[in-house]
C-alpha positions as CSV (number, residue, x, y, z in Angstrom):
1,M,2.7,-17.9,8.4
2,G,4.0,-21.3,7.5
3,F,7.5,-20.5,6.2
4,E,9.4,-22.6,8.8
5,N,13.2,-22.2,8.4
6,V,12.9,-20.2,5.2
7,I,14.7,-16.9,4.5
8,F,13.9,-14.7,1.5
9,D,16.3,-12.6,-0.4
10,G,13.4,-10.4,-1.6
11,V,10.0,-9.5,-0.5
12,V,7.4,-7.5,-2.5
13,V,4.7,-5.6,-0.5
14,S,2.7,-4.0,-3.3
15,N,-0.6,-2.2,-2.9
16,V,-1.5,-4.2,0.2
17,L,-0.8,-2.0,3.2
18,H,-3.7,0.4,2.5
19,L,-6.1,-2.6,3.0
20,L,-4.8,-3.5,6.5
21,S,-5.6,-2.1,9.9
22,S,-2.7,-0.6,11.9
23,E,-2.4,-3.9,13.9
24,E,-2.3,-5.9,10.7
25,E,0.4,-3.5,9.3
26,A,2.5,-4.0,12.3
27,E,2.1,-7.8,12.1
28,L,3.1,-7.8,8.4
29,V,6.2,-5.8,9.1
30,E,7.2,-8.1,11.9
31,N,6.7,-11.2,9.7
32,V,8.8,-9.6,6.9
33,K,11.6,-9.0,9.4
34,K,11.4,-12.8,10.5
35,Y,11.9,-14.0,7.0
36,I,14.7,-11.8,5.6
37,R,18.4,-11.6,6.2
38,K,20.8,-8.7,6.0
39,Y,20.9,-7.4,2.4
40,S,17.5,-8.8,1.5
41,V,15.6,-6.4,-0.7
42,I,12.0,-5.3,0.1
43,V,9.9,-3.4,-2.4
44,V,7.0,-1.5,-0.9
45,T,4.4,0.4,-3.0
46,V,1.4,2.1,-1.4
47,H,-1.4,4.6,-2.3
48,S,-0.1,8.1,-1.4
49,D,-2.2,10.5,0.7
50,R,-2.2,12.5,-2.6
51,H,-4.1,9.7,-4.4
52,R,-7.1,11.2,-6.1
53,S,-9.6,9.0,-4.2
54,N,-8.3,10.6,-0.9
55,R,-10.0,14.0,-1.8
56,Q,-11.6,15.6,1.2
57,D,-14.9,15.8,-0.7
58,N,-15.0,12.1,-1.3
59,P,-17.4,10.6,1.3
60,F,-16.3,7.1,0.3
61,R,-12.5,7.7,0.5
62,F,-12.2,5.1,3.4
63,E,-14.8,2.6,2.1
64,Y,-12.2,0.5,0.3
65,F,-8.8,1.9,1.5
66,K,-8.3,2.0,5.3
67,R,-5.6,4.7,5.0
68,Y,-3.3,6.5,2.6
69,Y,0.4,7.0,3.2
70,N,3.0,9.7,3.1
71,M,6.8,9.2,3.5
72,S,6.6,9.7,7.3
73,D,4.2,6.8,7.6
74,L,6.5,4.5,5.7
75,Y,9.5,5.5,7.8
76,K,7.6,4.7,10.9
77,L,6.6,1.2,9.6
78,F,10.0,0.4,8.1
79,Q,12.3,2.1,10.6
80,Q,15.7,3.1,9.5
81,E,17.3,1.4,12.5
82,E,16.2,-1.9,11.0
83,F,16.0,-1.2,7.3
84,D,18.4,0.5,4.8
85,Y,16.8,2.6,2.1
86,L,18.2,2.1,-1.4
87,F,15.6,4.1,-3.2
88,V,12.6,6.2,-2.2
89,S,10.3,7.8,-4.6
90,E,7.0,9.6,-4.2
91,T,5.4,9.3,-7.6
92,H,2.1,10.6,-8.7
93,Q,0.5,9.6,-12.0
94,E,-2.8,10.8,-13.3
95,P,-5.0,7.9,-14.6
96,T,-5.5,7.7,-18.3
97,P,-8.9,7.7,-19.9
98,Y,-8.6,3.8,-20.2
99,D,-7.8,3.6,-16.5
100,I,-10.8,5.6,-15.6
101,Q,-13.1,3.6,-17.8
102,F,-11.8,0.3,-16.4
103,I,-12.2,1.5,-12.8
104,K,-15.7,2.6,-13.5
105,E,-16.6,-0.7,-15.1
106,W,-15.0,-2.7,-12.3
107,M,-16.7,-0.6,-9.6
108,T,-20.0,-1.1,-11.3
109,Q,-19.7,-4.8,-11.3
110,H,-18.1,-5.3,-7.9
111,C,-19.0,-2.4,-5.6
112,T,-21.9,-0.4,-4.4
113,V,-20.6,3.2,-4.2
114,N,-21.6,6.6,-5.4
115,K,-20.3,6.5,-9.1
116,K,-19.9,10.2,-9.1
117,S,-17.1,9.9,-6.6
118,I,-15.0,7.9,-9.1
């Protein structure tokens, strides 16, 4: 990774894991472990398996995200033998009308998907 002899007190892994393959996830976690010390803080945010784009009727649900997560998935990646959990939250937030419009415009400009699935 290029961080020779560097140790971090904090690492943020935010909305990245769902874009990685299982092998890439494991590599990321191993790299995080290499560059932290005891009492370093790691903040992890992911798209829950309850995310609205993970609906069973959405044929494009894996076109952008490789997977969605539940708490069990995160406990497997960041095992409690190696990491202490300070705070765990499974939060679900419905998008606002502004969020929906923004996403539709972004998808129109950058993606080729069925707009009805948004």
